[in-house]
N, C-alpha and C positions, 0 to 999 in steps of 0.2 A: 497405096492402103497396104502393100507388105511392110511398109516400114512400123506399121501402127502394130507387130508382132515382134516379140521378141528382144525388145530393146528396153525390158525393164518398165516400163507403162503396163503393159497388156501380156497375160499368158498366150503365148503362140503354141505352146504344144499340150495338145488335148489329154487328159487324164479318162484312160478308158481300161477295161479290164474285164477279162473273162476268167470264169474259173477251168482252171485247165488239169483237172483230176478226174479219173475214172470215166475218160472218152472210150468208148470202144472203136477199134479201128481194127479193120477187116486186111488180111494178107494172105494172099494166096487161099483165098479159102477159109481159114483158120480166124478164129475173132479173139483180140487182145486189150487189156486194158491198158491206157495210153495215158502220160501225163504232162505235166509244164507248159512252157512257151509255143510248143511245138504243136502242140494240141489247142490251145487257147486262141493265138492267131489267126489261124483259117476260120473261126466263128467271126472274130471282128471282120474280117476281110469279107466276109459272104455279106454281113448285117450292112457294109460299104456298098457291097454290089447292088444288094436287093434294094437299098435305097436310092443311090443312083440310077439305077434301071426304072425305078417309078416315076423320079424325076424326069427324066428322059423322055418318059411316054408323054406326060405332059408340058414337054417342051422347057423346062428349067435346066440349068448348067447342073454338073455334077459337086457336091457337095466339096470340101476340100481347098485347100492356099492353092 
């Protein structure tokens, strides 16, 4: 199955996005607004962790290649 991806006949890289603007970030008890990929990527990672935890709970394999 891995030969099916990224060989010109199928798209293997997922298109994901998260809005990385106006995230509230706490540092030493102070709140800041943060922006960009450094804010958005943890949201996407958390979503996949949540999905994989739910799949594991019902005996399914994690998502991903």
